[in-house]
All heavy atoms as an XYZ file, in Angstrom:
649
protein
N      24.221      6.842     13.572
C      22.825      6.605     13.261
C      22.576      5.111     13.193
O      23.260      4.394     12.482
C      22.484      7.266     11.922
C      21.053      7.114     11.535
S      20.778      8.125     10.075
C      19.488      7.204      9.333
N      21.594      4.653     13.943
C      21.283      3.236     13.984
C      20.323      2.880     12.837
O      19.327      3.563     12.624
C      20.636      2.891     15.315
C      20.325      1.431     15.475
C      19.722      1.155     16.838
C      19.374     -0.304     16.950
N      18.769     -0.620     18.226
N      20.659      1.848     12.104
C      19.778      1.416     11.024
C      19.025      0.177     11.471
O      19.538     -0.652     12.207
C      20.571      1.091      9.737
O      21.476      0.028     10.027
C      21.330      2.305      9.253
N      17.798      0.091     11.025
C      16.987     -1.082     11.343
C      16.619     -1.778     10.052
O      16.547     -1.171      8.998
C      15.707     -0.684     12.106
O      14.968      0.225     11.298
C      16.034     -0.054     13.446
N      16.359     -3.041     10.168
C      15.974     -3.833      9.008
C      14.541     -4.321      9.211
O      14.192     -4.813     10.272
C      16.923     -5.033      8.873
O      16.486     -5.862      7.831
N      13.734     -4.138      8.205
C      12.346     -4.585      8.247
C      12.136     -5.617      7.167
O      12.642     -5.497      6.054
C      11.398     -3.421      8.037
C      11.527     -2.371      9.089
N      11.021     -2.533     10.341
C      12.125     -1.157      9.070
C      11.289     -1.456     11.065
N      11.975     -0.602     10.311
N      11.405     -6.661      7.499
C      11.152     -7.740      6.566
C       9.713     -7.665      6.070
O       8.789     -7.509      6.869
C      11.384     -9.108      7.252
O      12.720     -9.159      7.729
C      11.149    -10.241      6.297
N       9.562     -7.780      4.769
C       8.228     -7.845      4.163
C       8.048     -9.264      3.671
O       8.865     -9.776      2.914
C       8.118     -6.861      2.984
C       8.305     -5.443      3.469
C       6.759     -7.022      2.300
C       8.368     -4.412      2.356
N       6.983     -9.906      4.125
C       6.714    -11.273      3.733
C       5.565    -11.302      2.727
O       4.545    -10.660      2.930
C       6.360    -12.126      4.952
C       7.522    -12.276      5.901
C       7.205    -13.201      7.059
O       6.227    -13.967      6.969
O       7.922    -13.132      8.053
N       5.753    -12.037      1.643
C       4.755    -12.188      0.602
C       4.343    -13.649      0.555
O       5.198    -14.538      0.521
C       5.314    -11.779     -0.787
C       5.856    -10.340     -0.775
C       4.284    -11.954     -1.889
C       4.820     -9.286     -0.597
N       3.057    -13.907      0.527
C       2.552    -15.273      0.409
C       2.560    -15.630     -1.081
O       1.648    -15.262     -1.826
C       1.146    -15.370      0.980
C       0.592    -16.786      0.985
O       1.230    -17.685      0.397
O      -0.478    -16.989      1.569
N       3.611    -16.329     -1.510
C       3.763    -16.646     -2.934
C       2.656    -17.562     -3.420
O       2.189    -17.417     -4.556
C       5.121    -17.283     -3.191
N       2.207    -18.495     -2.589
C       1.112    -19.384     -2.994
C      -0.133    -18.577     -3.339
O      -0.756    -18.776     -4.380
C       0.786    -20.398     -1.894
C       1.763    -21.541     -1.706
C       1.376    -22.368     -0.483
C       1.802    -22.427     -2.934
N      -0.479    -17.627     -2.472
C      -1.656    -16.788     -2.705
C      -1.451    -15.858     -3.895
O      -2.371    -15.656     -4.696
C      -1.991    -15.984     -1.455
N      -0.253    -15.312     -4.021
C       0.030    -14.391     -5.129
C      -0.128    -15.078     -6.478
O      -0.742    -14.540     -7.393
C       1.431    -13.817     -4.986
N       0.445    -16.265     -6.604
C       0.344    -16.972     -7.880
C      -1.028    -17.585     -8.096
O      -1.462    -17.767     -9.228
C       1.443    -18.039     -7.989
C       2.778    -17.456     -8.371
C       3.747    -17.209     -7.422
C       3.052    -17.132     -9.689
C       4.970    -16.656     -7.772
C       4.261    -16.589    -10.047
C       5.220    -16.346     -9.094
N      -1.761    -17.874     -7.016
C      -3.094    -18.439     -7.155
C      -4.037    -17.423     -7.782
O      -4.962    -17.801     -8.505
C      -3.620    -18.883     -5.795
C      -4.824    -19.772     -5.878
C      -5.189    -20.285     -4.494
C      -5.255    -21.786     -4.569
N      -5.600    -22.411     -3.322
N      -3.808    -16.120     -7.543
C      -4.662    -15.094     -8.126
C      -4.589    -15.072     -9.652
O      -5.518    -14.623    -10.300
C      -4.323    -13.689     -7.596
O      -2.979    -13.386     -7.937
C      -4.543    -13.593     -6.108
N      -3.484    -15.577    -10.208
C      -3.385    -15.647    -11.665
C      -3.627    -17.060    -12.186
O      -3.373    -17.357    -13.340
C      -2.021    -15.112    -12.168
C      -0.846    -15.930    -11.601
C      -1.869    -13.645    -11.859
C       0.481    -15.589    -12.226
N      -4.087    -17.949    -11.274
C      -4.449    -19.295    -11.689
C      -3.313    -20.297    -11.688
O      -3.405    -21.342    -12.334
N      -2.240    -20.031    -11.001
C      -1.084    -20.919    -10.968
C      -0.933    -21.501     -9.565
O      -0.755    -20.759     -8.605
C       0.174    -20.145    -11.352
C       1.482    -20.923    -11.449
C       1.404    -21.962    -12.560
C       2.624    -19.965    -11.721
N      -1.046    -22.815     -9.440
C      -0.931    -23.478     -8.142
C       0.498    -23.956     -7.980
O       0.953    -24.894     -8.627
C      -1.902    -24.653     -8.063
C      -1.993    -25.237     -6.671
O      -1.217    -24.835     -5.794
O      -2.872    -26.116     -6.477
N       1.238    -23.281     -7.087
C       2.655    -23.620     -6.887
C       2.839    -24.995     -6.236
O       3.913    -25.567     -6.347
C       3.333    -22.561     -6.029
C       3.516    -21.178     -6.659
C       4.220    -20.254     -5.697
C       4.282    -21.264     -7.967
N       1.810    -25.510     -5.579
C       1.944    -26.809     -4.928
C       2.139    -27.945     -5.946
O       2.770    -28.954     -5.639
C       0.738    -27.097     -4.049
C       0.648    -26.135     -2.861
C      -0.619    -26.340     -2.104
N      -1.721    -25.974     -3.002
C      -2.997    -26.098     -2.705
N      -3.369    -26.575     -1.554
N      -3.929    -25.741     -3.566
N       1.615    -27.771     -7.156
C       1.714    -28.828     -8.166
C       2.577    -28.413     -9.360
O       2.720    -29.175    -10.303
C       0.319    -29.264     -8.653
C      -0.446    -28.083     -9.264
C      -0.463    -29.889     -7.508
C      -1.751    -28.454     -9.919
N       3.137    -27.228     -9.318
C       3.912    -26.695    -10.431
C       5.365    -27.165    -10.303
O       6.025    -26.916     -9.292
C       3.849    -25.164    -10.399
C       4.482    -24.541    -11.624
O       5.412    -25.064    -12.187
N       3.975    -23.385    -11.996
N       5.899    -27.801    -11.348
C       7.303    -28.246    -11.278
C       8.305    -27.085    -11.293
O       9.464    -27.258    -10.954
C       7.462    -29.113    -12.525
C       6.407    -28.669    -13.463
C       5.266    -28.189    -12.596
N       7.857    -25.896    -11.654
C       8.733    -24.720    -11.707
C       8.459    -23.768    -10.558
O       8.779    -22.583    -10.629
C       8.534    -23.975    -13.038
C       8.780    -24.830    -14.232
C       7.725    -25.273    -15.011
C      10.067    -25.222    -14.570
C       7.948    -26.072    -16.117
C      10.302    -26.011    -15.673
C       9.233    -26.464    -16.447
N       7.898    -24.243     -9.462
C       7.504    -23.397     -8.337
C       8.678    -22.599     -7.785
O       8.555    -21.406     -7.526
C       6.861    -24.239     -7.244
N       9.793    -23.249     -7.584
C      10.956    -22.559     -7.009
C      11.406    -21.413     -7.904
O      11.726    -20.320     -7.429
C      12.100    -23.549     -6.776
C      13.234    -22.960     -5.968
C      14.282    -24.010     -5.627
O      13.915    -25.152     -5.325
O      15.466    -23.657     -5.701
N      11.427    -21.657     -9.209
C      11.850    -20.600    -10.145
C      10.825    -19.464    -10.174
O      11.192    -18.285    -10.278
C      12.043    -21.172    -11.547
C      13.274    -22.058    -11.610
C      13.005    -23.319    -12.415
O      11.869    -23.740    -12.545
N      14.064    -23.916    -12.929
N       9.530    -19.799    -10.073
C       8.488    -18.758    -10.049
C       8.657    -17.845     -8.838
O       8.566    -16.627     -8.949
C       7.104    -19.396    -10.014
S       6.635    -20.258    -11.523
N       8.914    -18.448     -7.687
C       9.090    -17.661     -6.460
C      10.335    -16.791     -6.556
O      10.322    -15.629     -6.153
C       9.142    -18.588     -5.233
C       9.512    -17.806     -3.976
C       7.802    -19.300     -5.041
N      11.390    -17.309     -7.111
C      12.630    -16.536     -7.258
C      12.418    -15.339     -8.192
O      12.883    -14.239     -7.912
C      13.761    -17.420     -7.781
C      15.093    -16.714     -7.891
C      15.609    -16.156     -6.571
O      15.352    -16.764     -5.513
O      16.264    -15.097     -6.600
N      11.699    -15.551     -9.280
C      11.423    -14.445    -10.223
C      10.562    -13.384     -9.533
O      10.801    -12.181     -9.691
C      10.741    -14.978    -11.508
C      10.186    -13.847    -12.349
C      11.718    -15.809    -12.311
N       9.557    -13.807     -8.755
C       8.734    -12.863     -8.011
C       9.586    -12.053     -7.045
O       9.464    -10.839     -6.953
C       7.623    -13.598     -7.245
C       6.743    -12.755     -6.341
C       5.968    -11.710     -7.136
C       5.799    -13.642     -5.538
N      10.457    -12.715     -6.342
C      11.353    -12.052     -5.370
C      12.236    -11.019     -6.067
O      12.367     -9.883     -5.613
C      12.204    -13.096     -4.660
C      13.061    -12.548     -3.588
N      14.400    -12.302     -3.766
C      12.758    -12.168     -2.315
C      14.891    -11.794     -2.647
N      13.917    -11.717     -1.755
N      12.826    -11.386     -7.186
C      13.682    -10.463     -7.931
C      12.894     -9.250     -8.431
O      13.353     -8.114     -8.364
C      14.346    -11.167     -9.106
C      15.414    -12.173     -8.693
C      15.941    -12.994     -9.850
O      15.566    -12.725    -11.011
O      16.717    -13.935     -9.589
N      11.676     -9.532     -8.934
C      10.844     -8.438     -9.453
C      10.464     -7.456     -8.352
O      10.516     -6.240     -8.540
C       9.588     -9.006    -10.114
C       8.709     -7.961    -10.726
N       9.083     -7.247    -11.835
C       7.498     -7.493    -10.356
C       8.129     -6.383    -12.137
N       7.149     -6.509    -11.238
N      10.105     -7.970     -7.188
C       9.757     -7.090     -6.066
C      10.951     -6.253     -5.630
O      10.802     -5.071     -5.309
C       9.212     -7.899     -4.890
C       7.824     -8.501     -5.104
C       7.479     -9.424     -3.961
C       6.778     -7.417     -5.269
N      12.127     -6.850     -5.599
C      13.331     -6.106     -5.223
C      13.620     -4.984     -6.211
O      14.104     -3.911     -5.827
C      14.538     -7.030     -5.108
C      14.553     -7.788     -3.810
O      13.961     -7.371     -2.825
N      15.219     -8.922     -3.805
N      13.338     -5.200     -7.489
C      13.543     -4.166     -8.495
C      12.511     -3.037     -8.370
O      12.809     -1.895     -8.664
C      13.470     -4.761     -9.904
C      14.638     -5.677    -10.237
C      14.448     -6.421    -11.546
O      13.419     -6.206    -12.234
O      15.320     -7.228    -11.881
N      11.301     -3.376     -7.918
C      10.227     -2.387     -7.818
C      10.405     -1.439     -6.637
O       9.951     -0.289     -6.681
C       8.874     -3.090     -7.672
S       8.350     -3.954     -9.165
N      11.048     -1.893     -5.585
C      11.207     -1.069     -4.382
C      12.447     -0.203     -4.563
O      13.570     -0.646     -4.385
C      11.296     -1.940     -3.127
C      10.017     -2.759     -2.993
C      11.524     -1.074     -1.891
C      10.067     -3.789     -1.884
N      12.210      1.037     -4.948
C      13.303      1.987     -5.211
C      13.294      3.083     -4.150
O      12.284      3.290     -3.460
C      13.114      2.630     -6.589
O      11.886      3.386     -6.576
C      13.064      1.586     -7.699
N      14.388      3.812     -4.033
C      14.395      4.944     -3.093
C      13.289      5.964     -3.404
O      12.685      6.523     -2.499
C      15.775      5.555     -3.279
C      16.616      4.401     -3.727
C      15.721      3.572     -4.589
N      12.990      6.172     -4.675
C      11.934      7.114     -5.053
C      10.577      6.626     -4.569
O       9.773      7.404     -4.055
C      11.915      7.302     -6.585
C      10.917      8.314     -7.055
C      10.984      8.497     -8.553
C       9.947      9.498     -9.012
N       9.977      9.694    -10.459
N      10.313      5.322     -4.727
C       9.051      4.749     -4.261
C       8.935      4.914     -2.747
O       7.895      5.314     -2.224
C       8.962      3.265     -4.630
C       7.763      2.512     -4.045
C       6.471      2.965     -4.682
C       7.947      1.029     -4.206
N       9.991      4.586     -2.019
C       9.978      4.730     -0.568
C       9.737      6.168     -0.138
O       8.975      6.436      0.795
C      11.290      4.210      0.032
C      11.509      2.702     -0.093
C      12.887      2.339      0.431
C      10.437      1.927      0.625
N      10.377      7.115     -0.814
C      10.188      8.536     -0.490
C       8.740      8.943     -0.720
O       8.141      9.653      0.094
C      11.135      9.389     -1.312
N       8.137      8.497     -1.831
C       6.748      8.829     -2.120
C       5.789      8.235     -1.092
O       4.848      8.886     -0.655
C       6.363      8.355     -3.517
C       7.007      9.179     -4.608
O       7.415     10.309     -4.382
N       7.114      8.606     -5.794
N       6.043      7.001     -0.695
C       5.183      6.340      0.285
C       5.272      7.046      1.636
O       4.265      7.274      2.303
C       5.559      4.843      0.413
C       4.880      4.198      1.608
C       5.198      4.101     -0.856
N       6.490      7.395      2.040
C       6.661      8.105      3.304
C       6.006      9.480      3.277
O       5.379      9.903      4.247
C       8.142      8.219      3.657
C       8.832      6.903      4.022
C      10.327      7.117      4.172
C       8.245      6.328      5.283
N       6.117     10.189      2.158
C       5.484     11.503      2.030
C       3.967     11.373      2.079
O       3.286     12.185      2.723
C       5.921     12.169      0.728
N       3.440     10.352      1.426
C       1.996     10.123      1.437
C       1.509      9.774      2.845
O       0.473     10.264      3.295
C       1.648      8.993      0.464
C       0.167      8.786      0.297
C      -0.134      7.726     -0.739
O       0.503      7.737     -1.802
O      -0.998      6.896     -0.481
N       2.262      8.952      3.549
C       1.895      8.589      4.916
C       1.921      9.815      5.831
O       1.044      9.990      6.677
C       2.838      7.517      5.450
N       2.909     10.681      5.662
C       2.990     11.899      6.471
C       1.814     12.812      6.168
O       1.233     13.410      7.077
C       4.305     12.617      6.214
N       1.425     12.912      4.922
C       0.275     13.733      4.548
C      -1.023     13.171      5.103
O      -1.891     13.914      5.543
N      -1.161     11.873      5.108
C      -2.373     11.244      5.648
C      -2.473     11.492      7.145
O      -3.556     11.728      7.672
C      -2.358      9.743      5.357
N      -1.356     11.468      7.831
C      -1.352     11.717      9.270
C      -1.797     13.145      9.554
O      -2.572     13.395     10.474
C       0.042     11.471      9.847
C       0.118     11.565     11.330
C       1.490     11.195     11.830
C       1.562     11.271     13.342
N       2.891     10.930     13.841
N      -1.356     14.104      8.756
C      -1.744     15.503      8.946
C      -3.232     15.678      8.689
O      -3.898     16.420      9.384
C      -0.938     16.408      8.022
C       0.511     16.564      8.423
C       1.241     17.451      7.461
C       2.725     17.524      7.828
N       3.478     18.311      6.854
N      -3.780     14.989      7.686
C      -5.207     15.100      7.380
C      -6.050     14.583      8.540
O      -7.066     15.154      8.882
C      -5.545     14.324      6.099
C      -5.048     14.981      4.839
C      -5.373     14.158      3.636
C      -4.742     14.741      2.381
N      -4.970     13.909      1.212
N      -5.646     13.497      9.147
C      -6.387     12.952     10.281
C      -6.380     13.928     11.443
O      -7.361     14.092     12.133
C      -5.795     11.610     10.712
C      -6.154     10.470      9.800
C      -5.869      9.164     10.490
N      -4.480      9.056     10.893
C      -3.536      8.391     10.256
N      -3.835      7.768      9.154
N      -2.299      8.331     10.714
N      -5.259     14.601     11.651
C      -5.167     15.569     12.739
C      -6.133     16.726     12.509
O      -6.802     17.169     13.409
C      -3.750     16.119     12.859
C      -2.799     15.189     13.515
C      -1.480     15.890     13.708
N      -0.478     14.978     14.194
C       0.803     15.185     14.111
N       1.275     16.285     13.563
N       1.663     14.307     14.575
N      -6.203     17.219     11.303
C      -7.076     18.347     11.007
C      -8.531     18.001     11.277
O      -9.272     18.803     11.799
C      -6.915     18.776      9.547
C      -5.668     19.596      9.323
C      -5.676     20.208      7.932
N      -4.311     20.195      7.464
C      -3.917     19.704      6.311
N      -4.766     19.198      5.469
N      -2.643     19.733      5.968
N      -8.949     16.812     10.937
C     -10.341     16.420     11.146
C     -10.694     16.417     12.622
O     -11.783     16.768     13.006
C     -10.606     15.046     10.531
C     -10.672     15.057      9.023
C     -10.987     13.691      8.489
C     -11.008     13.694      6.982
N     -11.268     12.372      6.420
N      -9.770     15.996     13.463
C     -10.057     15.914     14.879
C     -10.142     17.301     15.527
O     -10.733     17.449     16.574
C      -9.011     15.059     15.596
O      -7.763     15.700     15.546
N      -9.566     18.320     14.910
C      -9.553     19.655     15.485
C     -10.678     20.540     14.927
O     -10.790     21.682     15.304
C      -8.200     20.320     15.219
C      -7.075     19.704     15.976
C      -5.793     20.460     15.725
C      -4.632     19.872     16.488
N      -3.390     20.609     16.255
N     -11.501     20.006     14.019
C     -12.554     20.823     13.429
C     -13.622     21.168     14.464
O     -13.850     20.449     15.415
C     -13.221     20.056     12.266
C     -12.396     20.010     11.028
C     -13.130     19.299      9.911
O     -14.126     18.640     10.149
N     -12.636     19.425      8.708
N     -14.287     22.277     14.197
C     -15.405     22.659     15.055
C     -16.602     21.804     14.722
O     -16.549     20.950     13.852
C     -15.732     24.151     14.857
O     -16.102     24.330     13.483
C     -14.552     25.026     15.218
N     -17.696     22.066     15.324
C     -18.899     21.252     15.140
C     -19.646     21.545     13.855
O     -20.863     21.470     13.825
N     -18.975     21.903     12.806
C     -19.636     22.156     11.530
C     -20.100     20.854     10.905
O     -19.432     19.833     11.012
C     -18.693     22.860     10.553
C     -18.211     24.253     10.945
C     -17.244     24.772      9.894
C     -19.376     25.198     11.082
N     -21.257     20.893     10.273
C     -21.722     19.725      9.529
C     -21.986     20.154      8.109
O     -22.273     21.317      7.824
C     -22.986     19.138     10.167
O     -24.032     20.083     10.110
N     -21.914     19.226      7.205
C     -22.113     19.551      5.794
C     -23.040     18.538      5.162
O     -22.969     17.354      5.460
C     -20.784     19.570      5.056
N     -23.933     19.028      4.325
C     -24.775     18.148      3.530
C     -24.292     18.233      2.097
O     -24.108     19.323      1.558
C     -26.236     18.601      3.590
C     -26.930     18.306      4.874
C     -28.404     18.696      4.788
O     -28.964     18.665      3.680
O     -28.960     19.034      5.834
N     -24.092     17.075      1.488
C     -23.648     17.057      0.090
C     -24.857     16.794     -0.787
O     -25.568     15.807     -0.602
C     -22.567     15.998     -0.145
C     -21.351     16.337      0.744
C     -22.180     15.929     -1.602
C     -20.229     15.373      0.624
N     -25.094     17.711     -1.713
C     -26.250     17.618     -2.612
C     -25.813     16.994     -3.923
O     -24.638     16.905     -4.235
C     -26.819     19.016     -2.874
C     -27.251     19.729     -1.633
N     -28.379     19.379     -0.943
C     -26.655     20.729     -0.919
C     -28.492     20.170      0.120
N     -27.443     20.984      0.149
N     -26.789     16.556     -4.705
C     -26.505     16.027     -6.040
C     -25.740     17.084     -6.806
O     -26.052     18.251     -6.753
C     -27.801     15.669     -6.749
N     -24.755     16.668     -7.517
C     -23.905     17.600     -8.259
C     -22.612     17.904     -7.523
O     -21.772     18.609     -8.022
N     -22.473     17.377     -6.292
C     -21.224     17.513     -5.574
C     -21.066     18.780     -4.759
O     -20.023     19.042     -4.218
N     -22.123     19.609     -4.636
C     -22.021     20.829     -3.859
C     -22.341     20.523     -2.400
O     -23.223     19.730     -2.085
C     -22.969     21.888     -4.379
C     -22.613     22.352     -5.790
C     -23.561     23.405     -6.264
O     -24.597     23.642     -5.675
N     -23.214     24.042     -7.377
N     -21.638     21.175     -1.522
C     -21.836     20.971     -0.084
C     -22.454     22.207      0.537
O     -22.090     23.332      0.218
C     -20.518     20.634      0.604
N     -23.391     21.976      1.436
C     -24.032     23.045      2.189
C     -23.512     22.952      3.616
O     -23.915     22.084      4.376
C     -25.554     22.885      2.142
C     -26.277     23.987      2.863
O     -25.672     25.070      3.040
O     -27.442     23.796      3.258
N     -22.591     23.860      3.990
C     -21.957     23.821      5.320
C     -22.791     24.622      6.303
O     -23.188     25.737      6.014
C     -20.509     24.370      5.265
C     -19.899     24.366      6.648
C     -19.683     23.570      4.296
N     -23.031     24.035      7.488
C     -23.799     24.724      8.520
C     -22.976     24.882      9.741
O     -22.264     24.088     10.180
C     -25.045     23.930      8.844
C     -25.973     23.855      7.655
C     -27.180     23.033      8.006
N     -27.889     22.853      6.764
C     -28.808     21.959      6.590
N     -29.151     21.165      7.541
N     -29.416     21.862      5.442
């Protein structure tokens, strides 16, 4: 079985800017980026990957179903009820 490697790139400047930290002028920029990298590596678990893949497979099936529907149209009324024609 051939394994492939995929790289995920994170813009650390943009990530830290969202919390108000400018890495260009921060004397601890290198340490901040390293901590972010370590945290992301801890967050990506086999369980997370399995859930994401299952969700992606489900989304693909939903798109297929929509394309195979007949010409039915639905009007959604206040209260969340749909009138299918």
